[in-house]
C-alpha positions as CSV (number, residue, x, y, z in Angstrom):
1,X,-32.6,46.3,96.5
2,X,-29.3,48.4,95.6
3,X,-29.5,51.2,93.7
4,X,-29.0,51.3,90.2
5,X,-27.6,53.9,88.0
6,X,-27.2,53.3,84.1
7,X,-25.5,55.4,81.7
8,X,-26.6,56.0,78.0
9,X,-24.6,57.5,75.6
10,X,-27.3,58.4,73.1
11,X,-27.0,59.1,69.2
12,X,-29.2,58.7,65.9
13,X,-29.3,55.2,66.1
14,X,-26.9,53.2,68.3
15,X,-27.5,53.8,72.3
16,X,-24.5,52.8,74.5
17,X,-26.0,52.0,77.5
18,X,-23.5,50.8,81.6
19,X,-25.3,49.7,83.9
20,X,-23.9,50.4,87.9
21,X,-25.0,49.2,91.4
22,X,-21.4,50.0,92.9
23,X,-19.4,53.8,92.1
24,X,-16.4,53.4,89.6
25,X,-17.9,49.8,88.6
26,X,-19.6,48.2,85.4
27,X,-21.8,45.4,86.2
28,X,-22.7,45.3,82.8
29,X,-22.9,47.0,79.2
30,X,-25.3,46.4,76.3
31,X,-25.0,47.9,72.5
32,X,-29.0,48.7,71.6
33,X,-30.7,50.1,69.0
34,X,-33.8,53.1,68.9
35,X,-36.5,50.8,69.5
36,X,-34.3,48.4,71.3
37,X,-33.5,51.2,73.7
38,X,-37.8,52.2,74.7
39,X,-38.3,48.6,75.1
40,X,-35.4,48.1,77.6
41,X,-35.9,50.6,79.6
42,X,-39.7,50.4,79.7
43,X,-39.3,47.1,80.9
44,X,-36.4,47.6,83.3
45,X,-37.3,49.0,87.0
46,X,-37.1,52.4,88.1
47,X,-33.3,53.6,88.5
48,X,-30.9,56.8,88.3
49,X,-30.5,57.2,84.0
50,X,-27.7,60.1,83.0
51,X,-28.0,61.5,80.0
52,X,-25.2,64.0,78.2
53,X,-27.2,67.2,77.4
54,X,-26.7,66.7,73.8
55,X,-29.3,66.7,71.2
56,X,-32.8,64.9,71.3
57,X,-31.3,64.2,74.9
58,X,-34.4,66.2,76.6
59,X,-36.9,64.4,74.4
60,X,-35.3,60.8,75.9
61,X,-34.8,62.6,79.4
62,X,-39.1,63.3,78.9
63,X,-39.7,60.1,78.0
64,X,-37.9,58.7,80.7
65,X,-39.7,60.2,83.5
66,X,-42.6,59.3,81.9
67,X,-41.4,55.1,82.7
68,X,-40.7,56.2,86.3
69,X,-36.9,56.8,85.6
70,X,-35.1,59.6,87.3
71,X,-33.2,62.0,84.5
72,X,-29.8,63.2,85.1
73,X,-28.5,65.1,82.3
74,X,-24.8,66.6,82.4
75,X,-22.8,69.4,80.9
76,X,-21.3,67.9,77.6
77,X,-17.5,69.4,78.1
78,X,-18.0,68.6,81.7
79,X,-18.3,64.7,81.3
80,X,-15.2,65.3,78.3
81,X,-12.3,65.2,81.0
82,X,-13.5,61.6,82.0
83,X,-12.4,60.5,79.0
84,X,-9.0,58.6,80.3
85,X,-7.2,58.0,76.4
86,X,-9.9,56.9,72.6
87,X,-12.9,58.1,72.6
88,X,-15.7,55.2,71.8
89,X,-19.2,54.7,73.4
90,X,-18.2,53.2,75.7
91,X,-15.6,54.9,77.0
92,X,-18.2,57.9,76.7
93,X,-20.3,55.8,78.7
94,X,-18.0,55.1,81.1
95,X,-17.3,58.6,81.5
96,X,-20.2,59.7,82.3
97,X,-20.6,57.7,85.4
98,X,-17.3,59.1,86.8
99,X,-19.2,62.5,86.2
100,X,-21.9,62.2,87.5
101,X,-20.1,61.3,91.1
102,X,-18.6,65.0,90.9
103,X,-20.3,66.8,92.8
104,X,-19.1,70.2,91.2
105,X,-21.0,69.3,88.1
106,X,-24.4,70.4,87.9
107,X,-26.8,68.8,86.0
108,X,-28.9,70.7,83.3
109,X,-32.7,70.9,84.0
110,X,-35.1,68.9,81.3
111,X,-36.5,71.4,79.1
112,X,-40.5,70.9,78.4
113,X,-41.8,71.0,75.3
114,X,-42.8,74.5,75.3
115,X,-39.2,75.6,76.0
116,X,-38.0,73.3,73.1
117,X,-39.8,74.9,70.9
118,X,-39.1,78.6,71.8
119,X,-35.2,77.2,71.5
120,X,-36.2,76.0,68.0
121,X,-38.1,79.6,66.8
122,X,-35.2,81.4,68.0
123,X,-32.5,79.0,66.2
124,X,-34.7,79.4,62.6
125,X,-35.2,83.1,63.1
126,X,-31.1,83.5,64.2
127,X,-30.3,81.3,61.0
128,X,-32.1,83.1,58.7
129,X,-30.9,86.2,59.8
130,X,-27.1,84.9,59.5
131,X,-27.9,84.0,55.9
132,X,-29.7,87.6,55.1
133,X,-26.9,89.5,56.6
134,X,-24.5,87.3,53.9
135,X,-26.8,87.9,51.3
136,X,-26.4,91.8,51.7
137,X,-23.0,91.4,52.6
138,X,-22.5,90.0,48.9
139,X,-24.4,92.2,47.0
140,X,-22.1,95.5,48.8
141,X,-19.4,93.4,47.8
142,X,-20.8,93.1,44.0
143,X,-22.1,96.7,43.8
144,X,-19.1,98.3,44.8
145,X,-17.0,96.1,42.3
146,X,-19.1,98.2,39.9
147,X,-18.5,101.9,41.5
148,X,-22.2,101.5,43.1
149,X,-21.6,102.3,46.6
150,X,-25.2,102.0,48.9
151,X,-25.4,103.8,52.3
152,X,-25.2,102.6,55.3
153,X,-28.7,101.2,56.2
154,X,-29.9,97.1,55.6
155,X,-33.5,98.8,55.0
156,X,-31.5,100.8,51.9
157,X,-30.2,97.4,49.5
158,X,-33.3,96.0,48.5
159,X,-34.9,99.2,47.4
160,X,-31.6,100.5,45.9
161,X,-31.1,97.9,44.1
162,X,-34.1,97.3,42.3
163,X,-33.9,101.2,40.7
164,X,-30.1,99.8,39.5
165,X,-31.9,96.7,38.2
166,X,-34.7,99.3,36.1
167,X,-32.3,102.2,35.2
168,X,-31.4,101.1,31.3
169,X,-28.4,103.4,32.2
170,X,-26.9,102.4,35.5
171,X,-23.1,100.7,35.3
172,X,-25.1,96.7,36.1
173,X,-24.1,94.8,33.7
174,X,-27.7,93.3,31.5
175,X,-25.8,89.8,32.4
176,X,-25.0,91.1,36.1
177,X,-28.9,92.0,36.1
178,X,-31.4,89.3,36.9
179,X,-28.9,87.4,39.3
180,X,-29.1,90.2,41.5
181,X,-32.5,89.9,40.9
182,X,-32.5,87.3,42.5
183,X,-30.5,88.0,45.2
184,X,-33.3,90.9,46.2
185,X,-35.8,88.6,46.2
186,X,-34.2,86.5,48.2
187,X,-33.1,88.9,51.2
188,X,-37.3,90.1,50.8
189,X,-38.3,86.2,51.9
190,X,-35.5,86.2,54.1
191,X,-37.1,89.4,55.9
192,X,-40.6,87.6,55.8
193,X,-39.8,84.8,57.0
194,X,-38.2,86.3,60.0
195,X,-41.3,88.5,60.8
196,X,-43.1,85.7,60.8
197,X,-41.1,83.8,63.2
198,X,-41.3,87.1,65.1
199,X,-45.3,86.6,65.1
200,X,-45.1,82.8,66.2
201,X,-42.4,84.4,69.6
202,X,-44.8,87.1,70.0
203,X,-48.0,85.0,70.2
204,X,-46.9,82.4,72.3
205,X,-44.5,84.7,75.3
206,X,-48.6,86.0,75.5
207,X,-49.2,82.8,77.1
208,X,-46.5,82.8,79.2
209,X,-46.5,85.7,82.2
210,X,-42.7,85.3,83.2
211,X,-42.4,86.8,80.0
212,X,-44.5,90.0,80.4
213,X,-42.8,90.3,83.8
214,X,-39.2,90.6,81.7
215,X,-40.2,92.7,79.4
216,X,-40.9,95.8,82.3
217,X,-36.1,95.6,82.4
218,X,-35.3,98.2,80.3
219,X,-33.2,97.0,77.9
220,X,-35.1,93.6,77.6
221,X,-37.5,93.4,74.7
222,X,-39.6,90.2,73.2
223,X,-36.3,88.0,71.5
224,X,-34.1,88.1,74.9
225,X,-37.6,87.2,77.5
226,X,-38.3,85.0,75.3
227,X,-34.6,83.5,75.2
228,X,-34.3,83.6,78.3
229,X,-37.7,81.5,79.1
230,X,-36.1,78.9,76.6
231,X,-32.7,78.1,77.4
232,X,-32.6,79.1,80.7
233,X,-35.1,76.8,82.3
234,X,-35.3,77.8,85.7
235,X,-33.4,80.3,87.4
236,X,-33.6,79.1,90.6
237,X,-31.0,76.8,91.0
238,X,-28.8,79.6,90.7
239,X,-28.5,80.7,93.9
240,X,-26.9,84.8,93.8
241,X,-27.6,87.0,90.8
242,X,-24.0,86.3,90.5
243,X,-24.3,83.4,90.0
244,X,-26.6,83.7,87.3
245,X,-24.9,86.5,85.5
246,X,-21.9,84.2,85.7
247,X,-23.8,80.9,84.1
248,X,-24.5,83.9,81.1
249,X,-19.7,84.5,80.9
250,X,-20.5,88.0,82.4
251,X,-18.2,88.2,85.6
252,X,-14.3,88.6,85.1
253,X,-12.2,85.6,84.2
254,X,-9.9,84.6,87.7
255,X,-6.2,83.9,87.4
256,X,-4.8,84.2,91.1
257,X,-2.9,83.2,93.1
258,X,-1.3,83.4,96.5
259,X,-2.0,86.2,97.9
260,X,-2.9,88.0,94.6
261,X,-5.9,87.9,93.4
262,X,-6.2,89.2,89.2
263,X,-9.7,89.7,87.5
264,X,-9.6,90.1,83.9
265,X,-12.2,90.4,81.2
266,X,-14.9,88.3,81.3
267,X,-15.3,84.8,80.7
268,X,-17.5,84.3,78.3
269,X,-18.7,81.2,79.3
270,X,-22.1,79.9,78.5
271,X,-24.5,80.7,76.1
272,X,-23.5,83.0,73.4
273,X,-26.7,83.9,71.8
274,X,-28.1,84.7,75.4
275,X,-25.2,86.7,76.0
276,X,-25.5,88.7,73.2
277,X,-28.8,89.2,73.4
278,X,-28.3,91.2,76.6
279,X,-25.9,93.2,75.0
280,X,-27.3,94.1,72.9
281,X,-30.2,95.7,75.2
282,X,-27.5,97.1,77.1
283,X,-26.3,98.8,74.1
284,X,-30.1,99.9,73.7
285,X,-30.3,101.8,77.3
286,X,-27.4,103.6,77.1
287,X,-28.2,105.1,73.6
288,X,-31.7,105.5,74.9
289,X,-30.1,107.2,78.6
290,X,-28.6,110.1,75.4
291,X,-32.1,111.3,74.7
292,X,-33.3,110.7,78.2
293,X,-33.2,114.7,80.2
294,X,-33.7,112.3,83.4
295,X,-32.5,109.5,83.3
296,X,-34.0,106.8,86.2
297,X,-31.1,105.5,88.5
298,X,-30.0,102.4,85.9
299,X,-29.8,104.6,82.8
300,X,-28.1,107.3,85.1
301,X,-25.3,104.8,86.3
302,X,-25.0,103.5,82.9
303,X,-24.6,106.8,81.5
304,X,-21.5,107.7,84.3
305,X,-19.6,104.1,83.8
306,X,-19.7,104.7,80.0
307,X,-18.2,108.5,80.5
308,X,-15.6,107.1,82.6
309,X,-14.6,104.4,81.1
310,X,-16.0,104.1,77.4
311,X,-19.2,102.4,76.0
312,X,-18.2,99.6,75.3
313,X,-17.2,98.3,78.7
314,X,-19.7,100.2,79.7
315,X,-22.2,97.7,77.5
316,X,-20.9,95.5,79.2
317,X,-21.3,96.6,82.5
318,X,-24.6,96.8,82.4
319,X,-25.2,93.5,80.3
320,X,-23.6,91.9,84.4
321,X,-26.6,94.2,86.3
322,X,-29.1,93.3,83.6
323,X,-28.6,89.7,84.2
324,X,-28.6,90.4,88.1
325,X,-31.7,92.7,87.6
326,X,-33.1,89.1,85.5
327,X,-32.7,86.8,87.9
328,X,-33.8,88.5,90.7
329,X,-37.7,89.4,89.4
330,X,-37.2,86.3,88.3
331,X,-36.9,84.2,91.3
332,X,-39.1,87.4,93.3
333,X,-42.3,86.7,91.4
334,X,-42.7,90.6,90.5
335,X,-42.8,93.4,88.4
336,X,-39.7,95.4,87.8
337,X,-39.9,98.6,89.7
338,X,-36.9,100.7,89.5
339,X,-35.8,102.9,93.0
340,X,-36.7,106.0,93.2
341,X,-33.3,108.6,93.5
342,X,-33.0,109.7,97.1
343,X,-33.8,113.5,97.2
């Protein structure tokens, strides 16, 4: 029996299916509804099913694996160049088949339900946090127009805003006080929701030994550890720590030609959220290192680099090193241990 490859362009309600038994050739096509697609794949003999790693792709990948199919998820941004002309569902399905033939394109691991639960909690928290920041900035800007300046720090905003609203002699107009009171209540409500999400993450983290091991690394806390487990999946797919750091966009962008090698700024490829968490973790290591009389080797190296190259470059360099340490701790399945200094 010939091996069958099925490319599926996933959508909310209509699925474009392209079936191929020879590389570069589409033998038959189908345009199916959501219910008909599930029935069609259940009746089809086991095959290699190709999907773009987009919305709902991991759900369908798990369902298709349960039906006996081998599922391969391809990165959407690497499939797009294989659409030669106009973008349609038919050309998208054909592009998925063509991208699968490129060995340089690495598949995306299928996420489990637990991983997607962690990822969903992080996305919800990030949305609420961005909304809270926007509300705080709005309040600060409006009060500044009234001649009221709130000190730096988000924790100052709501208490001072309530004090100003309750003070009859404050410069805030009475017509504005009810709306500002609503903004203060909304900020408090968002903070409560964010704290609840963090409690859920902490509860799930207790059931994951990997999260506990990752938190032994300096600068890696609950948020970073759970986000790594949620978004990376299996770190063993990266052959080295440098490959993992490159996946996160923390390695230099290269523009080389001939015998001249040019390395520039970091590439900033990969997941922006993970790179942000690692960078903030590196900054926390630098700040805590300044308050330590005898910093450990990792902090000592970072502080020396900070003195030579500045805080921002040292933070990115330390984030790169943290990514490599994460890869080693994760792959070797052991706790982080700081190397003792030589006498």
